[in-house]
C-alpha positions in Angstrom: 0.0 0.0 0.0 2.9 2.3 0.8 4.5 1.7 -2.5 1.3 2.4 -4.3 1.0 5.7 -2.6 4.6 6.6 -3.5 3.9 5.8 -7.2 0.8 7.9 -7.3 2.8 10.8 -5.8 5.3 10.8 -8.7 5.5 13.7 -11.1 6.3 11.8 -14.3 6.5 8.2 -15.4 9.1 7.4 -18.2 8.4 4.6 -20.6 10.2 3.0 -23.5 8.9 1.0 -26.6 9.8 -2.2 -24.7 7.7 -1.4 -21.7 5.1 -4.1 -20.7 4.5 -2.8 -17.1 2.3 0.2 -16.2 3.9 0.7 -12.7 7.5 1.9 -12.4 10.1 -0.5 -11.1 11.8 2.3 -9.2 11.5 6.0 -8.4 14.2 8.7 -9.1 14.2 11.7 -6.8 15.7 14.9 -8.3 15.0 18.6 -8.9 16.6 20.6 -11.7 17.6 17.7 -13.9 14.0 16.4 -13.8 12.5 19.7 -14.4 14.6 20.2 -17.6 13.9 16.5 -18.5 17.5 15.4 -18.3 16.3 12.6 -16.0 13.9 11.6 -18.8 16.7 11.5 -21.4 19.0 9.4 -19.2 16.1 7.0 -18.2 14.9 6.6 -21.8 18.4 5.9 -23.0 18.9 3.3 -20.2 15.6 1.6 -21.0 16.3 1.5 -24.7 19.8 0.2 -24.3 18.8 -2.5 -21.8 15.5 -3.2 -23.6 13.9 -3.2 -20.2 10.2 -4.1 -20.1 9.5 -1.8 -17.1 9.1 2.0 -16.7 10.8 4.4 -14.3 9.3 7.2 -12.3 10.6 10.7 -11.5 9.6 12.6 -8.3 10.4 16.3 -8.1 12.6 16.9 -5.1 15.3 19.3 -4.2 18.5 18.0 -2.5 17.1 18.2 1.0 13.9 16.3 -0.1 15.9 13.8 -2.1 18.1 12.9 0.9 15.1 12.6 3.1 13.4 10.4 0.5 16.3 8.1 0.5 16.3 7.9 4.3 12.6 7.2 4.6 12.3 5.0 1.5 9.9 7.1 -0.4 12.3 7.1 -3.4 14.7 4.4 -4.6 17.4 6.4 -6.3 18.4 10.0 -5.5 20.2 12.4 -7.8 21.4 14.9 -5.2 23.8 17.8 -5.7 26.9 18.8 -3.7 29.6 16.2 -3.1 30.5 17.3 0.4 26.9 17.5 1.6 25.9 14.2 0.0 28.8 12.3 1.6 28.1 14.0 5.0 24.5 12.9 4.9 25.5 9.4 3.8 27.6 9.0 6.9 25.0 10.6 9.3 21.9 8.9 7.9 23.6 5.5 7.4 22.2 4.9 3.9 22.4 1.3 2.7 24.7 2.1 -0.3 27.5 4.6 -0.9 26.9 7.6 -3.2 28.4 7.5 -6.7 29.5 10.6 -8.7 27.7 10.5 -12.0 27.7 14.0 -13.5 28.8 17.7 -12.9 26.2 20.4 -12.9 26.7 24.1 -13.7 25.3 27.1 -11.9 24.4 30.3 -13.7 24.0 33.7 -12.2 21.1 35.6 -13.8 19.6 39.0 -13.3 17.4 41.8 -14.6 18.2 43.5 -18.0 18.6 46.7 -16.1 21.6 45.1 -14.2 21.5 47.4 -11.2 24.9 46.0 -9.8 26.5 46.7 -13.2 27.9 43.2 -13.5 29.9 42.3 -16.6 27.7 40.5 -19.2 29.2 37.7 -21.2 28.2 37.2 -24.8 29.1 33.5 -24.6 26.3 31.0 -24.5 28.0 29.0 -21.7 30.4 31.4 -20.0 32.9 30.1 -17.5 34.3 32.2 -14.6 37.2 31.6 -12.3 36.5 31.4 -8.5 38.1 34.8 -8.2 35.7 36.3 -10.8 32.7 34.6 -9.2 33.6 36.2 -5.8 33.8 39.6 -7.4 30.4 39.3 -8.9 28.8 38.1 -5.7 30.6 40.9 -3.7 28.9 43.5 -5.9 25.5 42.0 -5.2 26.2 41.8 -1.4 27.4 45.4 -1.3 24.0 46.7 -0.2 23.8 49.0 -3.2 20.3 50.5 -3.6 18.1 48.4 -6.0 20.4 45.3 -5.9 18.7 42.2 -4.5 19.5 38.5 -4.5 16.6 36.0 -4.5 17.3 33.0 -2.4 15.2 29.8 -2.3 16.1 29.6 1.4 15.2 25.9 1.4 18.4 23.9 2.2 18.7 22.9 -1.5 22.1 22.4 -3.1 21.7 25.7 -4.9 20.9 27.4 -1.6 23.9 25.7 0.1 26.3 26.8 -2.6 25.1 30.4 -2.8 25.5 30.8 1.0 28.9 29.3 0.9 30.0 31.9 -1.7 28.5 34.8 0.2 30.2 33.5 3.4 33.6 33.8 1.7 32.8 37.5 0.9 31.1 38.5 4.2 33.0 36.3 6.6 29.6 34.9 7.7 26.5 33.3 6.2 23.9 35.7 4.7 20.7 35.8 6.6 17.1 36.4 5.5 15.7 39.2 7.6 19.1 40.6 8.5 20.7 41.4 5.1 18.3 43.7 3.2 19.6 42.6 -0.2 19.1 38.9 0.5 15.4 38.2 0.0 13.5 34.9 0.1 11.3 33.3 -2.5 7.6 34.3 -2.0 6.1 31.4 -3.8 5.4 28.2 -1.9 6.7 26.3 -4.9 10.5 26.5 -4.2 12.0 24.7 -7.2 14.4 26.2 -9.7 11.9 27.0 -12.5 9.6 28.9 -10.1 12.6 30.7 -8.6 13.8 31.9 -12.0 10.4 33.1 -12.9 10.0 35.0 -9.7 13.5 36.5 -9.9 12.7 37.7 -13.4 9.4 39.2 -12.3 10.9 41.0 -9.3 14.1 42.1 -11.1 16.4 40.3 -8.7 19.6 38.4 -9.2 19.4 34.6 -8.8 
């Protein structure tokens, strides 16, 4: 009964032409890669190459939710982000299997076309910045300059963890919602990457 409830709670079921089962064999928990359908691509490729006769489910979950899902058994496979954090959680929660590094994700800093912090804009489709350059960009955002705001998901997700880590290197402490006037939380109850990007765009904030 519990498994049935978990399946019904999934966001998407991924099939292949070989599929003969309606119910997924296992559930993958993930946020951004699922939203952009990268999970679908990987699952479809796996099902096609193995000619598996079953389907796979995807459940939308940020890193915090993914790790919780692995711990309570509501998901079978978790694609979580942040090597340090994942290994820390693995040791503390005593997961039954060790994490495996499968791919590297990239983070992009976006902002309003008005660019109130006057950040340099790259013409490259996939620009790459050094750690020093990244710190300079975030330092301008954290300067407290009028009209410059950073939208945080404030949800213990991998993105939230990394942004706070960057700001800590600049400030010497973690940024705090309610204390730092430029560091504002997501208003929407839906706290996933696509919603955060939409809200940042609407409010003219960096994200």
